[in-house]
C-alpha positions in Angstrom: -32.0 -8.1 4.6 -30.2 -11.5 4.3 -28.1 -12.0 1.2 -29.7 -14.6 -1.0 -27.4 -17.3 -2.5 -29.7 -19.9 -3.9 -30.5 -18.6 -7.4 -29.4 -20.4 -10.5 -26.4 -18.9 -12.3 -27.4 -16.2 -14.8 -25.8 -13.3 -16.6 -26.0 -10.7 -19.2 -24.9 -10.8 -22.8 -22.9 -8.0 -24.3 -21.5 -7.2 -27.8 -17.7 -7.5 -27.5 -15.6 -4.5 -28.1 -14.0 -4.1 -31.5 -10.2 -4.5 -31.6 -8.6 -1.1 -30.9 -5.0 -0.2 -31.9 -3.1 0.8 -28.8 -2.0 4.4 -28.4 1.6 5.2 -27.7 1.1 8.4 -25.8 -2.0 10.5 -25.0 -2.7 13.6 -27.1 -2.3 16.8 -25.0 -5.0 19.4 -25.0 -5.8 22.8 -23.2 -6.6 22.4 -19.5 -10.1 21.2 -18.7 -12.0 22.5 -15.7 -13.8 19.6 -14.1 -17.1 20.0 -12.2 -17.5 18.4 -8.8 -20.3 16.1 -7.5 -20.1 13.8 -4.5 -21.1 11.2 -5.3 -21.3 11.5 -9.1 -24.0 9.7 -11.0 -23.7 11.0 -14.5 -20.7 11.1 -16.8 -19.9 12.7 -20.2 -19.5 9.7 -22.5 -18.8 12.0 -25.5 -15.8 13.6 -23.8 -14.0 10.3 -23.4 -10.2 10.3 -23.3 -8.6 6.8 -23.9 -5.8 5.9 -21.5 -4.5 2.3 -22.3 -6.3 -0.5 -24.1 -4.2 -3.2 -22.3 -5.1 -1.9 -18.8 -8.4 -2.7 -17.3 -10.2 0.4 -15.9 -10.4 -1.2 -12.4 -6.5 -1.3 -12.3 -6.1 2.5 -12.7 -5.7 4.6 -9.5 -7.0 8.1 -9.1 -5.3 10.8 -7.1 -7.2 14.0 -7.7 -7.0 14.6 -11.4 -3.9 12.4 -11.8 -4.4 8.8 -13.2 -1.9 6.2 -12.2 -1.9 3.7 -15.1 -0.1 0.4 -14.9 1.1 -0.8 -18.3 1.6 -4.5 -18.6 4.4 -4.8 -21.0 4.0 -8.6 -21.5 0.6 -8.1 -23.0 0.7 -8.0 -26.9 -1.7 -5.0 -26.8 0.5 -2.9 -24.5 1.6 0.4 -25.9 5.0 0.2 -24.2 7.1 -2.0 -21.9 6.3 -2.6 -18.3 5.8 0.8 -16.5 3.7 3.0 -14.3 2.4 6.1 -16.2 1.1 9.2 -14.3 -1.3 11.1 -16.5 -2.6 14.6 -15.9 -6.3 14.2 -16.9 -6.9 18.0 -17.2 -4.4 18.3 -20.1 -4.2 14.6 -21.1 -0.4 14.6 -20.7 1.9 12.1 -19.2 3.5 13.7 -16.2 6.0 11.0 -15.3 6.8 7.4 -16.3 8.3 5.0 -13.8 10.0 1.9 -15.2 11.4 -1.2 -13.4 15.1 -1.6 -12.9 15.2 -5.2 -14.3 13.6 -6.8 -17.4 10.6 -9.1 -17.2 11.4 -12.8 -16.8 10.0 -15.1 -19.5 7.0 -16.3 -17.6 4.1 -15.4 -19.8 1.8 -12.5 -19.0 2.7 -10.5 -15.8 -0.1 -8.5 -14.2 1.4 -6.1 -11.6 -1.1 -4.1 -9.6 -0.1 -0.9 -7.7 -2.0 0.5 -4.7 -2.6 4.0 -3.4 -1.9 4.1 0.3 -0.4 6.2 3.0 3.3 5.9 4.0 4.7 8.2 6.7 1.5 10.2 6.7 1.4 11.1 3.1 -0.2 9.6 -0.1 2.0 7.1 -1.7 1.7 4.7 -4.7 3.3 1.4 -4.0 4.0 -0.3 -7.4 5.3 -3.8 -7.7 7.2 -5.1 -10.7 8.3 -8.7 -11.4 11.8 -8.7 -12.8 15.0 -10.8 -13.1 18.4 -9.6 -12.0 21.1 -10.5 -14.5 23.1 -13.7 -14.2 26.9 -13.9 -14.3 29.0 -16.8 -15.5 27.3 -20.0 -14.4 25.1 -18.2 -12.0 21.6 -17.8 -13.4 19.5 -14.7 -13.1 17.4 -14.3 -10.0 13.7 -13.6 -10.1 12.5 -10.8 -7.8 9.8 -8.4 -7.0 10.8 -4.7 -7.2 8.6 -2.4 -5.1 8.7 1.3 -6.0 7.3 4.0 -3.8 5.9 6.9 -5.9 4.9 10.3 -4.8 1.6 11.0 -6.7 2.0 14.7 -6.2 5.5 15.1 -7.8 5.5 11.8 -9.8 8.9 11.0 -8.5 10.1 7.6 -7.2 10.9 8.0 -3.5 12.7 4.7 -3.1 13.0 1.2 -4.5 13.3 -2.2 -2.7 13.9 -5.7 -4.1 12.3 -8.9 -2.8 14.0 -12.2 -3.9 11.3 -14.7 -4.6 11.5 -18.5 -4.4 9.7 -20.9 -6.7 9.0 -18.4 -9.4 8.9 -18.2 -12.4 9.0 -22.0 -12.7 5.8 -22.4 -10.6 4.1 -19.7 -12.6 3.4 -22.0 -15.5 2.7 -20.8 -19.0 -0.3 -18.6 -17.9 1.9 -16.1 -16.1 1.7 -14.5 -12.7 -0.1 -11.7 -10.8 1.7 -9.6 -8.2 -0.2 -7.1 -6.1 0.1 -4.9 -3.0 -2.5 -6.4 -0.5 -2.3 -3.5 1.9 -0.2 -1.6 4.4 -0.4 -2.1 8.2 1.9 -1.0 11.0 4.5 0.3 8.6 4.6 -3.0 6.7 3.6 -3.5 3.0 2.1 -6.9 2.2 2.9 -8.2 -1.2 1.3 -11.3 -2.9 2.4 -13.2 -5.9 0.3 -15.9 -7.5 -0.1 -17.9 -10.7 -2.8 -16.2 -12.8 -4.5 -19.5 -13.5 -7.7 -20.0 -11.5 -6.7 -23.6 -10.7 -3.2 -22.6 -9.4 -1.9 -22.9 -5.8 -2.6 -20.2 -3.3 0.4 -18.0 -4.0 3.1 -16.6 -1.7 3.1 -13.6 0.6 6.0 -11.3 1.6 6.1 -8.6 4.3 8.2 -5.6 3.4 9.3 -3.1 6.1 8.6 0.3 4.5 11.3 2.1 6.6 14.2 -0.3 6.3 13.0 -1.8 2.9 13.8 -5.2 4.2 11.7 -8.4 4.1 10.4 -9.2 7.5 8.9 -12.6 6.7 7.5 -14.6 3.9 5.0 -17.4 3.7 5.0 -20.0 0.9 1.5 -21.1 -0.1 -0.3 -18.4 1.9 -2.2 -16.0 -0.2 -2.7 -12.7 1.7 -5.9 -11.0 0.6 -6.9 -8.4 3.2 -5.1 -6.2 5.8 -6.4 -4.4 8.8 -5.3 -3.6 12.4 -1.9 -5.1 11.9 -3.3 -8.4 10.7 -3.1 -10.1 7.2 -6.1 -12.4 6.4 -5.6 -14.9 3.7 -6.1 -18.5 2.5 -3.7 -21.5 3.2 -4.4 -24.7 1.2 -3.5 -28.0 2.8 -1.7 -30.9 1.2 -2.9 -33.0 -1.8 -4.3 -32.4 -5.2 -7.7 -31.1 -4.0 -6.9 -29.8 -0.5 -9.1 -28.2 1.9 -8.3 -24.6 2.6 -8.0 -22.8 5.9 -8.5 -19.0 6.4 -5.8 -17.6 8.7 -4.8 -14.2 10.1 -1.1 -13.5 10.5 0.6 -10.6 12.3 1.7 -8.2 9.6 5.1 -7.4 11.3 6.1 -10.9 12.6 4.1 -13.4 10.4 3.0 -15.2 13.6 -0.5 -16.6 13.5 -3.1 -14.5 15.3 -6.1 -16.6 14.4 -7.4 -19.4 12.2 -10.8 -20.4 11.0 -12.2 -23.4 12.8 -13.5 -24.9 9.6 -11.4 -26.1 6.7 -13.4 -26.0 3.5 -13.2 -26.4 -0.3 -13.3 -23.6 -3.0 -12.4 -21.0 -0.3 -11.5 -17.5 -1.2 -11.1 -14.3 0.8 -12.1 -10.7 -0.3 -11.4 -7.5 1.5 -14.7 -5.7 2.3 -13.8 -2.3 3.8 -11.2 -1.2 6.4 -11.9 -3.9 8.9 -13.9 -6.8 7.4 -13.4 -9.6 4.9 -15.8 -11.8 3.1 -15.0 -15.5 3.0 -16.7 -17.8 0.4 -16.4 -21.6 0.5 -18.2 -24.9 0.8 -18.1 -27.3 3.7 -17.4 -30.3 1.5 -17.2 -31.0 -2.2 -20.9 -31.9 -2.5 -22.3 -30.2 0.6 -23.4 -26.8 1.9 -21.9 -23.6 0.6 -21.5 -20.5 2.8 -20.5 -16.9 2.8 -19.0 -15.4 6.0 -18.2 -11.8 7.0 -15.3 -11.9 9.4 -13.3 -9.3 11.4 -9.8 -9.2 9.9 -8.2 -8.4 13.3 -9.7 -11.3 15.2 -11.2 -13.7 12.8 -14.6 -13.4 14.5 -17.5 -14.4 12.2 -19.9 -11.5 12.1 -22.5 -13.0 9.8 -22.8 -16.2 7.9 -25.2 -17.3 5.1 -25.4 -20.9 4.2 -27.1 -22.5 1.2 -29.1 -25.7 0.9 -27.0 -28.7 0.1 -28.1 -28.9 -3.6 -27.7 -25.2 -4.3 -25.1 -23.8 -6.7 -22.0 -22.5 -5.1 -21.9 -18.7 -4.6 -19.2 -17.3 -6.9 -18.3 -13.7 -5.8 -15.9 -12.2 -8.2 -14.8 -9.5 -5.8 -15.9 -7.2 -3.1 -15.3 -3.4 -3.5 -15.3 -0.8 -0.7 -17.0 2.6 -1.4 -14.3 4.4 0.7 -17.0 5.5 3.1 -19.5 3.0 4.6 -20.4 0.0 2.4 -18.8 -2.8 0.5 -20.4 -4.4 -2.6 -19.9 -8.0 -3.4 -20.9 -9.5 -6.8 -21.0 -12.9 -8.6 -22.5 -14.2 -11.8 -26.0 -14.5 -10.4 -26.2 -12.1 -7.5 -25.1 -8.7 -6.1 -25.2 -7.7 -2.5 -24.0 -4.9 -0.2 -23.0 -5.0 3.4 -22.4 -2.4 6.1 -18.6 -2.1 6.3 -18.8 -1.3 10.0 -21.3 -3.9 11.3 -20.8 -6.5 8.7 -24.6 -6.9 8.2 -26.0 -7.4 4.7 -28.1 -4.5 3.5 -29.7 -5.8 0.3 -29.2 -8.2 -2.6 -30.4 -8.8 -6.2 -30.5 -12.3 -7.4 -31.3 -14.0 -10.7 -35.0 -14.9 -10.8 -36.0 -12.1 -8.4 -37.6 -9.9 -10.9 -34.7 -7.6 -11.6 -31.7 -7.8 -13.9 -28.5 -8.6 -11.9 -26.0 -5.8 -12.8 -22.4 -6.5 -13.5 -20.8 -4.3 -10.8 -17.9 -2.2 -12.1 -17.3 0.1 -9.1 -18.6 1.8 -6.0 -17.9 5.2 -4.3 -19.5 7.2 -1.5 -22.8 5.4 -1.3 -23.5 4.5 -4.9 -22.9 1.4 -7.0 -21.9 1.6 -10.7 -22.7 -1.2 -13.1 -24.3 -2.4 -16.3 -27.0 -4.6 -17.5 -28.5 -5.5 -20.9 -30.2 -2.1 -20.6 -26.9 -0.3 -20.4 -25.1 1.5 -17.5 -26.9 2.0 -14.2 -26.2 3.5 -10.8 -27.7 2.0 -7.7 -28.2 3.4 -4.2 -25.6 1.7 -2.0 -27.8 1.5 1.1 -31.0 0.2 -0.6 -30.0 -1.3 -3.9 -32.7 0.7 -5.8 -32.0 2.3 -9.1 -30.7 5.8 -8.6 -29.7 6.8 -12.2 -30.6 4.8 -15.3 -28.8 7.1 -17.8 -25.3 7.7 -16.3 -23.6 7.6 -19.7 -20.9 5.0 -18.7 -20.3 2.3 -16.1 -17.0 3.5 -14.4 -14.7 1.4 -12.2 -12.8 4.1 -10.4 -14.4 7.4 -9.4 -13.8 10.6 -7.5 -15.9 13.8 -7.4 -14.5 15.2 -10.7 -13.5 12.3 -13.0 -14.2 8.6 -13.6 -12.2 5.8 -15.1 -14.2 3.5 -17.3 -13.8 1.2 -20.3 -12.9 2.1 -23.9 -16.0 3.5 -25.7 -18.5 0.8 -26.8 -17.1 -2.1 -24.8 -15.9 -3.4 -21.5 -12.1 -3.5 -22.2 -9.3 -1.0 -21.7 -9.3 2.2 -19.7 -10.5 5.7 -20.4 -11.3 8.9 -18.4 -14.7 10.6 -18.4 -15.6 14.0 -16.9 -18.3 14.1 -14.1 -21.4 16.1 -15.2 -23.9 15.3 -12.4 
């Protein structure tokens, strides 16, 4: 089924969560024995364990029954300074706390997102921190990104590396910055830093050799968004106030261009959609056709493309999420669709005006899609888009076979853990 992109923008209304006082540390308890279901479709909402009100559920990583929780110390609701907290969800105790070496620069809110990957054949959390080395005399402090490799089994920091950054924080503006680990390929970690404002420039990308801990290359203005087969796919704006944007693929180890999209376009963004594909959204000109492409990250080959009528509203995918098995789910304000992560073919879509409520997608795992509508949480079949469970208890963002990470009770903010019960 071809993904439909012509519906008028719609959405669901929700009662906002009441303000919640942050917790300083979780309250420990006797060990809990978790049940196991793959994939889980029901969760015990009554057995909720709050993690951190300042951390969105989608930012938490799961390694077995350990939650890796980034704490954004620049947020006024944060329960501590900038840190990575490893929480044992069976006992609700903090196993380890990893802190940055240097203090935060004064650049507004900093959102630093870790990633769970494999380094040297073993699971590793790569956690970026934005910091500022101390100045001396007339020499000012130097902004940098500190990358910390954390063993999720032991909770210990294996190593730390520093990446000097240019143009930050002065280019970050008052809104602050976002720094994230895009992915790992060929022994290289790809790190992106960008202004958190939606109207900001594309951002900068750095390639860090994970053996030598040295920066192999950097690209100003290039925002890396997806990594596969030794290639980083991202967006590169041209010159001017409203520039066209080109999608490019760079060699992860050398930074040399492997491919470039033949069309420059407006409102372009790139979303990782599984281990080998990316979804590109854009419009040919400011008042013309809009399009969504599925491309191979390694080669830039366009697998599928869907174009709107010239007067249709622009598709606005917020993100694409891989189910760690076979499908990727992309969602916007007025539509949700899933694609086969291997072939790149669209499997199904739900659009406003099509007779069904368009769910706000919160996560996906092993063939199911989690989300919520005005009717409450719902679980969809990832292959067909049909309702699979209409009373799941909660709409989680991060899931494994034993536990889920979802929002604070009664709203869509913060992060909490929920046991799997079916």
